[in-house]
VMD Tcl script that draws the C-alpha trace (Angstrom):
set ca {
  {-2.45 3.77 -1.16}
  {0.82 5.25 0.10}
  {1.29 9.02 0.31}
  {4.80 10.31 -0.15}
  {5.51 13.82 1.12}
  {8.59 15.73 0.17}
  {7.73 18.65 2.40}
  {5.68 20.48 -0.24}
  {2.55 20.56 1.91}
  {3.41 23.85 3.58}
  {0.24 25.45 4.90}
  {-2.17 22.74 5.93}
  {-0.51 19.56 4.70}
  {0.01 17.78 7.99}
  {-3.53 18.54 9.11}
  {-5.49 18.35 5.89}
  {-7.62 15.24 5.67}
  {-8.10 15.64 1.90}
  {-5.36 15.54 -0.76}
  {-5.31 15.83 -4.55}
  {-2.68 14.67 -7.03}
  {-0.79 17.07 -9.29}
  {0.28 15.21 -12.43}
  {2.80 17.89 -13.43}
  {4.57 17.89 -10.04}
  {3.93 14.16 -9.46}
  {3.03 15.06 -5.85}
  {0.09 14.79 -3.50}
  {-1.01 18.28 -2.48}
  {-3.21 19.27 0.48}
  {-6.57 20.38 -0.92}
  {-6.51 23.37 1.47}
  {-3.30 24.62 -0.16}
  {-4.82 24.69 -3.66}
  {-6.84 27.44 -5.35}
  {-10.34 26.09 -6.04}
  {-11.65 26.44 -9.61}
  {-14.57 24.01 -9.72}
  {-15.85 20.67 -8.54}
  {-17.94 18.07 -10.35}
  {-19.16 14.57 -9.67}
  {-18.36 11.58 -11.85}
  {-20.87 8.87 -12.73}
  {-20.02 6.95 -9.52}
  {-20.50 10.00 -7.28}
  {-16.79 10.70 -6.67}
  {-15.73 14.35 -6.40}
  {-13.44 15.58 -9.18}
  {-11.74 18.85 -8.24}
  {-10.33 21.34 -10.74}
  {-7.73 23.50 -9.02}
  {-4.58 25.58 -9.46}
  {-1.50 23.83 -8.00}
  {0.27 26.13 -5.55}
  {3.73 24.88 -6.68}
  {3.67 24.62 -10.51}
  {0.73 27.08 -10.94}
  {-0.93 24.84 -13.53}
  {-4.60 23.96 -13.72}
  {-5.16 20.34 -12.71}
  {-8.05 17.88 -12.21}
  {-7.91 15.26 -9.48}
  {-10.21 13.11 -7.42}
  {-10.36 14.20 -3.78}
  {-8.74 11.51 -1.60}
  {-8.74 11.16 2.18}
  {-5.38 10.46 3.74}
}
mol new
graphics top color blue
foreach p $ca { graphics top sphere $p radius 0.5 }
foreach p [lrange $ca 0 end-1] q [lrange $ca 1 end] { graphics top cylinder $p $q radius 0.2 }
display resetview
């Protein structure tokens, strides 16, 4: 999986080992830059994070992915 950064990861982006995908922005966002809402586990045990995107301010759901 290739991660494309357009410089949006402002606070922790370079150092954050976990990223989430914002469908509205079509960007990978550092998890540490988001506002946490909730987290749940899917049937395979993967973490699904609900968060507020710091750029478009919309509520999103994404799997947590290590870079």
